[in-house]
C-alpha positions in Angstrom: -15.8 6.4 15.6 -16.7 10.0 15.5 -18.1 11.7 12.5 -15.0 13.6 12.2 -12.9 10.8 11.3 -15.0 9.0 9.4 -14.6 12.0 6.8 -11.2 12.5 7.1 -8.9 11.0 4.4 -5.5 10.7 3.2 -4.7 14.0 1.0 -1.2 13.5 0.5 0.5 13.2 -2.9 1.7 9.9 -4.4 4.8 10.1 -6.2 7.1 7.3 -8.0 9.3 5.9 -5.4 12.7 3.9 -5.5 12.7 0.3 -6.1 15.3 -0.3 -2.7 15.9 -0.7 -0.2 12.8 -2.9 0.2 10.4 -2.0 3.0 8.6 1.0 4.4 11.4 4.1 4.7 10.7 7.1 5.6 12.8 9.9 4.1 12.8 13.6 3.7 10.6 13.0 0.4 7.8 10.9 2.6 7.5 7.4 2.9 8.8 5.4 0.2 6.9 1.6 0.1 8.7 -0.7 -2.2 7.5 -4.1 -2.4 8.9 -7.4 -4.2 6.7 -9.4 -6.1 7.4 -11.9 -9.3 3.4 -12.2 -9.6 1.9 -9.2 -8.8 -0.7 -7.1 -11.3 -0.4 -4.5 -8.9 -0.2 -3.5 -5.5 -1.9 -1.5 -3.2 -1.1 -0.1 0.7 -4.8 -0.4 2.5 -5.5 1.9 5.3 -7.6 0.8 7.6 -9.3 2.5 10.8 -7.2 1.6 14.0 -10.7 1.8 16.2 -12.3 -0.9 13.7 -9.8 -2.7 12.0 -11.8 -4.6 10.0 -13.3 -1.6 8.2 -10.9 -0.6 5.4 -10.9 3.1 4.9 -9.3 3.3 1.6 -6.4 2.0 -0.6 -3.3 3.6 -2.2 -1.9 2.1 -5.1 1.7 1.5 -5.7 1.9 2.5 -9.2 6.0 2.1 -10.2 6.9 -0.7 -11.3 10.9 -1.5 -11.9 11.5 -4.8 -12.4 9.6 -6.8 -9.9 9.2 -4.4 -7.2 6.0 -2.1 -7.0 6.7 1.4 -5.4 5.3 4.8 -4.4 6.2 7.5 -2.0 3.6 8.9 0.3 3.9 12.4 1.0 1.7 14.0 3.7 0.0 12.9 7.0 -2.0 9.8 7.4 -5.1 10.6 9.7 -4.5 9.9 13.1 -7.4 7.0 13.0 -5.4 5.7 10.2 -2.9 3.2 12.2 -3.4 -0.4 10.6 -1.7 -0.5 7.3 -2.0 -4.0 5.2 0.1 -4.6 1.7 -2.7 -6.0 -0.8 -1.2 -8.1 -3.8 -3.4 -9.0 -6.9 -2.5 -11.7 -9.1 -4.0 -13.4 -11.6 -4.7 -17.1 -10.3 -4.9 -18.0 -14.4 -1.4 -17.5 -15.0 -0.2 -19.1 -11.7 -0.4 -22.5 -12.2 -3.1 -22.8 -10.1 -1.5 -23.0 -6.6 -3.6 -21.9 -3.2 -1.1 -20.0 -1.7 1.5 -18.2 -4.6 4.8 -17.2 -3.4 4.4 -13.0 -4.1 
């Protein structure tokens, strides 16, 4: 990866989003990212480098929660090298009755 791509970061705005419909939706405001989870304490959209998908570049928090839906609208362009996107759901395992693979 060249130095230019390494320095690029997501510089768009993060705005409150709508809790529906679920899934990544593009509209005139940007990309709305609502994720349903009954157990999440927080949810982040993590951006990875397409040329090195093991290398996480940054995470964008989905800060608005309505019911059990964490959401945000991401406005602006994602640098070209960011093509691998993962949702990271953080839970409190102590409150989750000890299940190894909890349902989010």
